[in-house]
C-alpha positions in Angstrom: -0.6 -55.0 -37.6 -2.5 -53.9 -40.7 -2.5 -49.7 -39.4 0.9 -50.3 -38.1 2.4 -51.6 -41.2 1.1 -48.8 -43.7 1.5 -45.9 -41.4 5.3 -47.2 -41.7 5.0 -47.3 -45.2 3.9 -43.9 -45.6 6.7 -43.0 -42.9 9.0 -44.4 -45.6 8.3 -43.1 -49.2 8.1 -39.5 -46.9 12.2 -40.5 -46.4 12.5 -41.5 -49.7 11.5 -38.9 -51.2 13.1 -36.2 -48.9 16.2 -37.9 -49.6 15.8 -37.6 -53.0 15.2 -34.1 -52.8 18.4 -32.9 -49.7 22.1 -31.6 -51.7 24.0 -33.4 -49.1 22.8 -36.7 -48.4 25.6 -37.4 -44.7 23.8 -35.0 -43.1 21.0 -37.2 -43.8 22.4 -40.4 -43.2 21.4 -42.2 -40.5 20.0 -45.9 -39.9 16.6 -45.6 -42.0 18.2 -44.0 -45.1 21.3 -46.8 -45.2 18.6 -48.9 -44.9 16.8 -47.5 -47.7 20.0 -47.2 -49.6 20.4 -50.9 -49.3 16.9 -51.4 -51.1 17.6 -49.7 -53.8 21.5 -51.3 -54.8 18.6 -54.5 -54.5 20.3 -56.0 -50.9 16.9 -55.5 -49.3 13.9 -55.7 -50.0 10.6 -53.7 -49.3 9.4 -55.8 -47.4 12.4 -55.7 -44.7 12.7 -52.1 -44.7 9.9 -52.0 -43.3 9.9 -54.8 -41.0 13.8 -53.2 -39.7 11.9 -49.5 -39.2 8.5 -51.0 -37.4 10.7 -53.3 -34.9 13.4 -50.1 -34.4 9.6 -47.6 -33.7 8.2 -50.6 -31.1 11.3 -51.7 -29.6 13.8 -49.1 -28.6 10.8 -47.6 -25.8 11.2 -50.6 -24.3 14.6 -50.9 -24.4 15.9 -46.9 -24.1 13.6 -47.8 -20.7 16.0 -50.7 -19.5 19.1 -49.6 -20.8 18.7 -46.1 -18.8 17.3 -47.8 -15.7 20.3 -49.8 -15.4 23.0 -47.3 -16.0 20.8 -45.0 -13.3 21.6 -48.2 -11.1 25.4 -48.6 -11.7 25.8 -44.4 -11.6 24.1 -44.7 -7.6 26.5 -47.8 -7.1 29.7 -46.3 -8.2 29.8 -42.4 -6.9 33.0 -41.8 -7.9 32.1 -42.5 -11.6 29.1 -40.4 -10.7 31.2 -37.1 -9.1 33.5 -38.0 -12.1 30.6 -37.8 -14.8 29.8 -34.3 -12.9 33.0 -32.6 -13.3 32.8 -33.7 -16.7 29.5 -32.1 -18.0 30.3 -28.9 -15.7 34.0 -28.5 -17.6 31.5 -28.9 -20.9 28.6 -26.4 -20.0 30.2 -24.0 -17.6 27.2 -21.7 -16.8 25.0 -22.8 -19.6 21.8 -24.3 -17.7 21.0 -27.9 -19.5 18.9 -28.2 -21.6 16.6 -31.6 -23.2 
């Protein structure tokens, strides 16, 4: 737990350094950036920022897998929705091969 917190602090500091050197902030405004700016304004403490980032890192894989599981079940239960999704993918992608 202590090692993980230390790693989060390092990552946040790297992000803070990156934000201080970018020319266009709007291209780098993600949730972690918003947390850092909230800390700079005094709305959050460093501990608040560290805890939020830590929870995002730990919780995201679990919640994402559950969400994807239910999404796939719902698509399988509604073939007309699946057909519409496939048509939209084909319209957008054309003959291009899908990539990750």
